[in-house]
One Martini backbone bead per residue (centre of mass of N, CA, C, O) as a GRO file, in nm:
protein
  291
    1UNK     BB    1  -3.673  -3.343  -3.016
    2UNK     BB    2  -3.660  -3.252  -3.304
    3UNK     BB    3  -3.671  -3.540  -3.431
    4UNK     BB    4  -3.938  -3.624  -3.317
    5UNK     BB    5  -4.111  -3.406  -3.447
    6UNK     BB    6  -4.038  -3.482  -3.734
    7UNK     BB    7  -4.120  -3.795  -3.747
    8UNK     BB    8  -4.422  -3.719  -3.689
    9UNK     BB    9  -4.476  -3.508  -3.931
   10UNK     BB   10  -4.379  -3.616  -4.201
   11UNK     BB   11  -4.604  -3.829  -4.286
   12UNK     BB   12  -4.821  -3.604  -4.307
   13UNK     BB   13  -4.692  -3.431  -4.519
   14UNK     BB   14  -4.679  -3.651  -4.740
   15UNK     BB   15  -4.978  -3.711  -4.754
   16UNK     BB   16  -5.065  -3.434  -4.839
   17UNK     BB   17  -4.893  -3.423  -5.112
   18UNK     BB   18  -5.081  -3.675  -5.245
   19UNK     BB   19  -5.326  -3.528  -5.268
   20UNK     BB   20  -5.582  -3.446  -5.424
   21UNK     BB   21  -5.674  -3.128  -5.495
   22UNK     BB   22  -5.956  -3.126  -5.382
   23UNK     BB   23  -5.875  -3.239  -5.100
   24UNK     BB   24  -5.651  -3.041  -5.039
   25UNK     BB   25  -5.850  -2.785  -5.027
   26UNK     BB   26  -6.026  -2.886  -4.802
   27UNK     BB   27  -5.805  -2.894  -4.592
   28UNK     BB   28  -5.748  -2.589  -4.606
   29UNK     BB   29  -6.025  -2.507  -4.510
   30UNK     BB   30  -6.008  -2.638  -4.234
   31UNK     BB   31  -5.746  -2.485  -4.140
   32UNK     BB   32  -5.875  -2.205  -4.159
   33UNK     BB   33  -6.080  -2.239  -3.928
   34UNK     BB   34  -5.870  -2.270  -3.714
   35UNK     BB   35  -5.678  -2.021  -3.760
   36UNK     BB   36  -5.908  -1.797  -3.761
   37UNK     BB   37  -6.140  -1.894  -3.535
   38UNK     BB   38  -5.953  -2.021  -3.302
   39UNK     BB   39  -5.660  -1.901  -3.294
   40UNK     BB   40  -5.598  -1.621  -3.438
   41UNK     BB   41  -5.354  -1.560  -3.623
   42UNK     BB   42  -5.244  -1.244  -3.603
   43UNK     BB   43  -5.496  -1.046  -3.615
   44UNK     BB   44  -5.390  -0.777  -3.497
   45UNK     BB   45  -5.186  -0.733  -3.719
   46UNK     BB   46  -5.361  -0.740  -3.967
   47UNK     BB   47  -5.556  -0.514  -3.891
   48UNK     BB   48  -5.349  -0.299  -3.853
   49UNK     BB   49  -5.233  -0.309  -4.140
   50UNK     BB   50  -5.496  -0.248  -4.297
   51UNK     BB   51  -5.551   0.029  -4.166
   52UNK     BB   52  -5.294   0.157  -4.259
   53UNK     BB   53  -5.291   0.076  -4.583
   54UNK     BB   54  -5.640   0.085  -4.600
   55UNK     BB   55  -5.815   0.357  -4.493
   56UNK     BB   56  -6.041   0.382  -4.737
   57UNK     BB   57  -6.165   0.147  -4.617
   58UNK     BB   58  -6.386  -0.033  -4.478
   59UNK     BB   59  -6.430  -0.259  -4.236
   60UNK     BB   60  -6.573  -0.467  -4.411
   61UNK     BB   61  -6.362  -0.475  -4.638
   62UNK     BB   62  -6.122  -0.564  -4.459
   63UNK     BB   63  -6.245  -0.828  -4.359
   64UNK     BB   64  -6.249  -0.966  -4.631
   65UNK     BB   65  -5.954  -0.956  -4.683
   66UNK     BB   66  -5.865  -1.101  -4.435
   67UNK     BB   67  -6.006  -1.376  -4.491
   68UNK     BB   68  -5.865  -1.424  -4.768
   69UNK     BB   69  -5.569  -1.416  -4.661
   70UNK     BB   70  -5.601  -1.678  -4.491
   71UNK     BB   71  -5.678  -1.865  -4.716
   72UNK     BB   72  -5.410  -1.822  -4.868
   73UNK     BB   73  -5.213  -1.903  -4.647
   74UNK     BB   74  -5.306  -2.204  -4.640
   75UNK     BB   75  -5.246  -2.269  -4.935
   76UNK     BB   76  -4.940  -2.194  -4.926
   77UNK     BB   77  -4.849  -2.407  -4.721
   78UNK     BB   78  -4.950  -2.657  -4.882
   79UNK     BB   79  -4.804  -2.595  -5.154
   80UNK     BB   80  -4.530  -2.648  -5.034
   81UNK     BB   81  -4.588  -2.944  -4.963
   82UNK     BB   82  -4.665  -3.036  -5.259
   83UNK     BB   83  -4.368  -3.010  -5.376
   84UNK     BB   84  -4.263  -3.291  -5.297
   85UNK     BB   85  -4.463  -3.449  -5.537
   86UNK     BB   86  -4.487  -3.286  -5.772
   87UNK     BB   87  -4.488  -3.247  -6.095
   88UNK     BB   88  -4.369  -3.076  -6.349
   89UNK     BB   89  -4.619  -3.067  -6.529
   90UNK     BB   90  -4.809  -2.959  -6.316
   91UNK     BB   91  -4.653  -2.709  -6.239
   92UNK     BB   92  -4.655  -2.582  -6.526
   93UNK     BB   93  -4.970  -2.540  -6.516
   94UNK     BB   94  -4.974  -2.361  -6.235
   95UNK     BB   95  -4.692  -2.221  -6.323
   96UNK     BB   96  -4.665  -1.932  -6.522
   97UNK     BB   97  -4.451  -1.786  -6.756
   98UNK     BB   98  -4.493  -1.524  -6.972
   99UNK     BB   99  -4.163  -1.395  -7.013
  100UNK     BB  100  -3.893  -1.572  -7.061
  101UNK     BB  101  -3.745  -1.411  -7.282
  102UNK     BB  102  -3.619  -1.200  -7.092
  103UNK     BB  103  -3.411  -1.387  -6.970
  104UNK     BB  104  -3.273  -1.466  -7.244
  105UNK     BB  105  -3.165  -1.185  -7.296
  106UNK     BB  106  -2.978  -1.177  -7.045
  107UNK     BB  107  -2.808  -1.417  -7.120
  108UNK     BB  108  -2.674  -1.290  -7.385
  109UNK     BB  109  -2.514  -1.077  -7.197
  110UNK     BB  110  -2.366  -1.227  -6.953
  111UNK     BB  111  -2.555  -1.137  -6.697
  112UNK     BB  112  -2.631  -1.108  -6.395
  113UNK     BB  113  -2.921  -1.128  -6.160
  114UNK     BB  114  -3.172  -0.953  -5.989
  115UNK     BB  115  -3.457  -1.098  -5.814
  116UNK     BB  116  -3.744  -0.942  -5.722
  117UNK     BB  117  -3.971  -1.000  -5.439
  118UNK     BB  118  -4.273  -1.079  -5.274
  119UNK     BB  119  -4.521  -1.140  -5.036
  120UNK     BB  120  -4.697  -1.271  -5.299
  121UNK     BB  121  -4.896  -1.523  -5.346
  122UNK     BB  122  -4.622  -1.698  -5.506
  123UNK     BB  123  -4.280  -1.800  -5.414
  124UNK     BB  124  -4.237  -2.109  -5.403
  125UNK     BB  125  -4.298  -2.169  -5.723
  126UNK     BB  126  -4.066  -1.989  -5.846
  127UNK     BB  127  -3.833  -2.213  -5.845
  128UNK     BB  128  -3.892  -2.314  -6.147
  129UNK     BB  129  -3.722  -2.118  -6.316
  130UNK     BB  130  -3.452  -2.296  -6.330
  131UNK     BB  131  -3.566  -2.476  -6.579
  132UNK     BB  132  -3.583  -2.201  -6.790
  133UNK     BB  133  -3.268  -2.146  -6.745
  134UNK     BB  134  -2.917  -2.081  -6.741
  135UNK     BB  135  -2.938  -1.984  -6.486
  136UNK     BB  136  -2.836  -1.980  -6.155
  137UNK     BB  137  -3.033  -2.028  -5.882
  138UNK     BB  138  -3.054  -1.802  -5.601
  139UNK     BB  139  -3.179  -1.821  -5.259
  140UNK     BB  140  -3.291  -1.660  -4.995
  141UNK     BB  141  -3.299  -1.754  -4.634
  142UNK     BB  142  -3.453  -1.851  -4.327
  143UNK     BB  143  -3.361  -2.024  -4.079
  144UNK     BB  144  -3.450  -2.296  -3.904
  145UNK     BB  145  -3.438  -2.421  -3.588
  146UNK     BB  146  -3.509  -2.681  -3.708
  147UNK     BB  147  -3.295  -2.884  -3.874
  148UNK     BB  148  -3.496  -3.090  -4.010
  149UNK     BB  149  -3.686  -2.873  -4.141
  150UNK     BB  150  -3.468  -2.721  -4.287
  151UNK     BB  151  -3.392  -2.958  -4.477
  152UNK     BB  152  -3.673  -2.979  -4.598
  153UNK     BB  153  -3.700  -2.694  -4.719
  154UNK     BB  154  -3.455  -2.712  -4.894
  155UNK     BB  155  -3.549  -2.952  -5.062
  156UNK     BB  156  -3.800  -2.823  -5.172
  157UNK     BB  157  -3.670  -2.548  -5.290
  158UNK     BB  158  -3.443  -2.739  -5.465
  159UNK     BB  159  -3.592  -2.928  -5.670
  160UNK     BB  160  -3.524  -2.719  -5.932
  161UNK     BB  161  -3.199  -2.626  -5.855
  162UNK     BB  162  -3.204  -2.433  -5.624
  163UNK     BB  163  -3.011  -2.230  -5.427
  164UNK     BB  164  -2.947  -2.195  -5.085
  165UNK     BB  165  -2.910  -1.891  -4.878
  166UNK     BB  166  -2.806  -1.724  -4.633
  167UNK     BB  167  -2.783  -1.393  -4.588
  168UNK     BB  168  -2.473  -1.372  -4.483
  169UNK     BB  169  -2.376  -1.544  -4.759
  170UNK     BB  170  -2.447  -1.376  -5.020
  171UNK     BB  171  -2.200  -1.184  -5.082
  172UNK     BB  172  -1.968  -1.392  -5.092
  173UNK     BB  173  -2.107  -1.555  -5.330
  174UNK     BB  174  -2.120  -1.336  -5.542
  175UNK     BB  175  -1.814  -1.271  -5.543
  176UNK     BB  176  -1.731  -1.548  -5.641
  177UNK     BB  177  -1.906  -1.573  -5.895
  178UNK     BB  178  -1.778  -1.326  -6.036
  179UNK     BB  179  -1.486  -1.423  -6.047
  180UNK     BB  180  -1.601  -1.705  -6.206
  181UNK     BB  181  -1.829  -1.634  -6.413
  182UNK     BB  182  -2.116  -1.678  -6.305
  183UNK     BB  183  -2.442  -1.736  -6.398
  184UNK     BB  184  -2.686  -1.558  -6.210
  185UNK     BB  185  -2.996  -1.578  -5.997
  186UNK     BB  186  -3.104  -1.355  -5.750
  187UNK     BB  187  -3.331  -1.418  -5.487
  188UNK     BB  188  -3.530  -1.142  -5.339
  189UNK     BB  189  -3.721  -1.069  -5.050
  190UNK     BB  190  -3.779  -0.700  -4.988
  191UNK     BB  191  -4.065  -0.632  -4.795
  192UNK     BB  192  -3.949  -0.630  -4.529
  193UNK     BB  193  -3.844  -0.550  -4.208
  194UNK     BB  194  -3.573  -0.434  -4.093
  195UNK     BB  195  -3.340  -0.419  -3.881
  196UNK     BB  196  -3.235  -0.178  -3.675
  197UNK     BB  197  -2.918  -0.216  -3.762
  198UNK     BB  198  -3.033  -0.198  -4.093
  199UNK     BB  199  -3.098   0.103  -4.113
  200UNK     BB  200  -3.074   0.344  -4.404
  201UNK     BB  201  -3.387   0.371  -4.516
  202UNK     BB  202  -3.667   0.577  -4.597
  203UNK     BB  203  -4.003   0.483  -4.731
  204UNK     BB  204  -4.292   0.482  -4.876
  205UNK     BB  205  -4.549   0.231  -4.772
  206UNK     BB  206  -4.867   0.275  -4.827
  207UNK     BB  207  -4.809   0.582  -4.702
  208UNK     BB  208  -4.567   0.477  -4.514
  209UNK     BB  209  -4.302   0.554  -4.318
  210UNK     BB  210  -4.030   0.327  -4.382
  211UNK     BB  211  -3.811   0.085  -4.355
  212UNK     BB  212  -3.581  -0.037  -4.600
  213UNK     BB  213  -3.447  -0.236  -4.815
  214UNK     BB  214  -3.096  -0.214  -4.974
  215UNK     BB  215  -2.926  -0.466  -5.054
  216UNK     BB  216  -3.000  -0.517  -5.349
  217UNK     BB  217  -2.894  -0.255  -5.464
  218UNK     BB  218  -2.608  -0.273  -5.359
  219UNK     BB  219  -2.542  -0.533  -5.519
  220UNK     BB  220  -2.602  -0.425  -5.804
  221UNK     BB  221  -2.409  -0.182  -5.803
  222UNK     BB  222  -2.136  -0.328  -5.733
  223UNK     BB  223  -2.182  -0.573  -5.970
  224UNK     BB  224  -2.362  -0.508  -6.209
  225UNK     BB  225  -2.675  -0.600  -6.182
  226UNK     BB  226  -2.946  -0.684  -6.297
  227UNK     BB  227  -3.298  -0.577  -6.258
  228UNK     BB  228  -3.587  -0.766  -6.145
  229UNK     BB  229  -3.938  -0.809  -6.134
  230UNK     BB  230  -4.173  -1.026  -5.980
  231UNK     BB  231  -4.498  -1.084  -6.100
  232UNK     BB  232  -4.763  -1.229  -5.911
  233UNK     BB  233  -5.050  -1.408  -6.014
  234UNK     BB  234  -5.376  -1.503  -5.911
  235UNK     BB  235  -5.598  -1.667  -6.102
  236UNK     BB  236  -5.648  -1.920  -5.918
  237UNK     BB  237  -5.683  -2.188  -5.747
  238UNK     BB  238  -5.358  -2.313  -5.802
  239UNK     BB  239  -5.300  -2.054  -5.991
  240UNK     BB  240  -5.019  -1.897  -6.176
  241UNK     BB  241  -4.851  -1.581  -6.270
  242UNK     BB  242  -4.541  -1.480  -6.416
  243UNK     BB  243  -4.377  -1.152  -6.436
  244UNK     BB  244  -4.124  -0.974  -6.587
  245UNK     BB  245  -3.969  -0.658  -6.456
  246UNK     BB  246  -3.787  -0.405  -6.538
  247UNK     BB  247  -3.561  -0.194  -6.354
  248UNK     BB  248  -3.225  -0.254  -6.412
  249UNK     BB  249  -2.962  -0.262  -6.653
  250UNK     BB  250  -2.787   0.000  -6.515
  251UNK     BB  251  -2.729   0.048  -6.193
  252UNK     BB  252  -2.474   0.254  -6.185
  253UNK     BB  253  -2.678   0.481  -6.328
  254UNK     BB  254  -2.830   0.512  -6.084
  255UNK     BB  255  -2.976   0.640  -5.835
  256UNK     BB  256  -3.007   0.658  -5.515
  257UNK     BB  257  -3.276   0.436  -5.439
  258UNK     BB  258  -3.427   0.375  -5.713
  259UNK     BB  259  -3.465   0.072  -5.707
  260UNK     BB  260  -3.618   0.053  -5.443
  261UNK     BB  261  -3.855   0.238  -5.524
  262UNK     BB  262  -3.947   0.070  -5.770
  263UNK     BB  263  -4.007  -0.184  -5.608
  264UNK     BB  264  -4.225  -0.069  -5.425
  265UNK     BB  265  -4.425   0.013  -5.645
  266UNK     BB  266  -4.478  -0.278  -5.750
  267UNK     BB  267  -4.596  -0.382  -5.489
  268UNK     BB  268  -4.823  -0.184  -5.466
  269UNK     BB  269  -4.975  -0.269  -5.720
  270UNK     BB  270  -5.045  -0.553  -5.622
  271UNK     BB  271  -5.208  -0.473  -5.374
  272UNK     BB  272  -5.428  -0.307  -5.514
  273UNK     BB  273  -5.538  -0.531  -5.702
  274UNK     BB  274  -5.492  -0.774  -5.454
  275UNK     BB  275  -5.476  -0.776  -5.113
  276UNK     BB  276  -5.537  -1.084  -5.029
  277UNK     BB  277  -5.220  -1.180  -5.135
  278UNK     BB  278  -5.102  -1.070  -4.899
  279UNK     BB  279  -4.878  -1.073  -4.609
  280UNK     BB  280  -5.021  -0.940  -4.317
  281UNK     BB  281  -4.853  -1.096  -4.075
  282UNK     BB  282  -4.645  -0.892  -4.113
  283UNK     BB  283  -4.431  -0.650  -3.948
  284UNK     BB  284  -4.402  -0.388  -4.156
  285UNK     BB  285  -4.485  -0.123  -3.951
  286UNK     BB  286  -4.313  -0.117  -3.669
  287UNK     BB  287  -4.093   0.133  -3.777
  288UNK     BB  288  -4.250   0.373  -3.811
  289UNK     BB  289  -4.309   0.696  -3.867
  290UNK     BB  290  -4.389   0.950  -3.628
  291UNK     BB  291  -4.536   1.279  -3.621
   0.00000   0.00000   0.00000
């Protein structure tokens, strides 16, 4: 059954990927109408999240953000599909890294890094960074239940040479690479809510006390990996800029949870600048502390 679903869907995905961008985004607009007005995908979750995180805004203001966030959600899904056939030249025009020299400075130190990102703007196209550095890019991801679509996602995300690894395999891989002195850049999106059995620390996120992922900090401190945050800005539809922000050059010298706290602050800055590009469909505040 999984294979049947895949072979039916794959030709449509490939056809979408070769559409000219003008028609491509017309299709995204059409999908938005279905997802937002007909299906209403996770609308209750989005509205609850916006009310919790942005209580200072009026209902009308939050509804505008809600609608724009769904428009961006549809764009992001199709842009991932577009990666199947987009050329490197086109991609480099649409996803620009503003300060690649910062990574080159880390290269000279001969030290692997942890690259922290959030579910904001575009993290799919961030995979192109692997072409612009000597680091070997490794990104964690969540396996899809359908094995055939999982293979497709892995193929799309590894198009520019990035290796994908499921979460449980991340630490053993890092340990192995450190022993073999391989210079790697480990990409982690750490702004989602951890599972209940993995809650070790609470911290305010958008003013709400919630459990936060501390795995990236633990890895950085244990293996002495420099930590950077990648801030992605949506310049206009289909165009993004990524800027690397240093978080910790010497993680073993930081206080406990300092790296995690600094990362959260950077994510909050992004959200406050343009909240419509954050993925509000995630149940980010489901385990919040209630006074």
